[in-house]
C-alpha positions in Angstrom: -89.8 -150.5 23.6 -92.3 -148.8 25.7 -96.0 -148.7 25.1 -98.5 -148.1 27.5 -101.1 -146.0 29.3 -100.5 -142.5 30.5 -103.4 -141.6 32.8 -104.0 -138.4 34.6 -102.2 -138.5 37.9 -101.3 -135.8 40.2 -97.6 -135.3 40.7 -96.7 -136.2 37.2 -96.0 -133.7 34.6 -98.0 -135.2 31.8 -98.0 -132.1 29.6 -96.0 -133.7 26.9 -96.0 -137.5 26.0 -93.5 -138.5 23.5 -94.1 -141.6 21.2 -90.8 -143.3 20.1 -90.4 -145.3 16.9 -92.2 -148.5 17.2 -94.0 -147.1 20.2 -97.6 -146.3 21.3 -98.8 -144.1 24.0 -102.6 -143.6 25.2 -103.9 -141.1 27.6 -107.0 -139.6 29.4 -105.2 -136.6 30.6 -106.7 -133.2 28.9 -103.6 -131.4 29.7 -101.4 -133.6 27.7 -99.8 -133.2 24.1 -98.7 -136.4 22.5 -96.2 -136.2 20.0 -94.0 -138.4 17.7 -91.1 -137.2 15.6 -89.2 -138.2 12.4 -92.2 -139.7 10.4 -90.6 -140.4 7.3 -91.6 -144.1 5.9 -93.2 -144.7 9.1 -96.6 -143.8 9.9 -98.0 -142.0 12.9 -101.8 -142.8 13.7 -103.8 -140.7 16.2 -107.1 -141.7 17.9 -109.3 -139.2 19.9 -112.6 -139.8 21.6 -114.2 -136.3 22.1 -116.6 -137.6 24.8 -114.4 -139.6 26.8 -111.4 -137.4 26.1 -109.3 -140.6 25.5 -106.7 -140.5 22.9 -103.6 -141.9 21.6 -100.8 -142.2 19.1 -98.8 -145.0 17.4 -95.7 -144.8 15.6 -94.9 -147.9 13.3 -92.1 -148.7 11.2 -93.2 -151.6 9.0 -96.3 -152.8 7.4 -96.7 -156.3 8.7 -95.4 -158.5 11.4 -95.7 -161.6 9.4 -92.5 -163.4 8.9 -91.2 -161.5 11.9 -93.7 -163.1 14.8 -91.1 -163.1 17.4 -90.7 -159.3 16.8 -94.2 -158.8 16.4 -94.9 -160.4 19.8 -92.0 -158.6 21.5 -93.1 -155.2 20.0 -96.4 -155.0 18.3 -96.1 -151.2 17.9 -93.4 -152.0 15.4 -95.6 -153.1 12.7 -99.1 -151.5 11.3 -100.9 -154.9 11.3 -100.4 -155.5 15.1 -99.8 -151.8 16.3 -103.1 -150.5 15.1 -105.3 -153.1 16.7 -103.3 -152.4 19.9 -103.7 -148.8 19.9 -107.3 -149.2 19.5 -107.7 -151.9 22.4 -105.7 -149.5 24.7 -107.9 -146.7 24.0 -110.9 -148.7 24.6 -109.5 -149.8 28.2 -109.6 -146.1 29.1 -113.2 -145.7 27.9 -113.1 -144.8 24.1 -115.9 -145.8 22.2 -115.3 -146.9 18.3 -118.2 -145.0 16.8 -117.0 -141.7 18.4 -113.1 -141.8 17.4 -111.8 -139.3 15.2 -108.7 -140.9 13.7 -105.8 -139.4 11.7 -102.6 -140.4 10.1 -99.5 -138.9 8.7 -96.1 -140.2 7.3 -95.7 -143.0 5.1 -93.3 -140.8 2.6 -90.6 -142.2 0.3 -87.6 -140.6 2.1 -84.9 -143.6 1.5 -82.8 -143.2 -1.5 -83.6 -147.0 -2.5 -84.5 -146.3 -6.1 -88.0 -147.2 -5.3 -86.9 -150.8 -4.4 -88.5 -151.2 -1.0 -91.4 -148.6 -1.0 -91.8 -148.8 2.7 -93.9 -145.7 2.8 -96.2 -147.0 0.3 -96.5 -150.5 1.9 -97.2 -148.7 5.2 -100.0 -146.5 3.5 -101.4 -149.8 2.0 -101.8 -151.8 5.2 -103.2 -148.7 7.1 -106.1 -148.4 4.4 -106.5 -152.1 4.4 -107.0 -152.6 8.1 -109.2 -149.5 8.3 -111.5 -150.5 5.4 -111.6 -154.1 6.8 -112.8 -152.7 10.2 -115.1 -150.0 9.1 -112.9 -147.0 10.1 -112.7 -143.7 8.4 -109.8 -141.3 8.5 -111.0 -138.1 9.5 -107.8 -136.5 8.1 -104.5 -137.7 6.9 -101.2 -136.4 5.3 -99.2 -139.3 4.0 -96.8 -140.0 1.2 -94.7 -137.3 -0.7 -91.0 -137.4 0.5 -90.9 -135.5 3.6 -90.4 -136.3 7.2 -93.1 -135.0 9.6 -93.6 -134.3 13.3 -97.3 -135.3 14.5 -98.9 -133.6 17.6 -102.2 -134.6 19.3 -103.6 -132.0 21.9 -105.7 -133.8 24.3 -107.7 -130.7 25.4 -109.8 -130.7 22.1 -108.3 -133.5 19.8 -106.6 -131.2 17.4 -103.9 -132.8 15.2 -101.0 -130.6 13.8 -98.3 -131.7 11.5 -94.8 -129.8 11.7 -92.2 -129.9 8.8 -89.3 -127.5 8.6 -90.5 -125.6 11.5 -93.8 -124.9 10.0 -97.0 -126.2 11.7 -100.3 -126.8 10.0 -103.6 -128.2 11.3 -104.2 -131.3 10.1 -107.7 -131.9 12.0 -109.6 -130.0 14.4 -112.9 -129.8 15.7 
């Protein structure tokens, strides 16, 4: 588990920040691209403030840490109900303002061959929408559901969010 803040600093190569599974990263580096891979039933959430140029990404696996309080405390980015608020708080720490945020989501597919028994992708999409509705947050764009795995990228220079699937890249959101 690693989640944190990647601030612009000389000497580092911040051009690519990889967000692992059950991970989140935020940055204020305009040269960075934040990326996460293998969004199957997991959901990737991007947040970008076009004024402060603060952004971040979360890759959560499961909808809720309820019943797994120890795991949720140890790695809040694993769960939507703990990881999403943490992503927003980390962006606010770098100067993002809620009212300016552009929020996008991808993933939440049903890729496991479990005959629909667990429906993790669907449950992840439900918790995402519930949290956003409760906190008055609108998605600028989303590509969720289906049965494909995706890669999600956030370009910090302009907030553009793109999705890759089978080598093809499409814009999810751009200014």
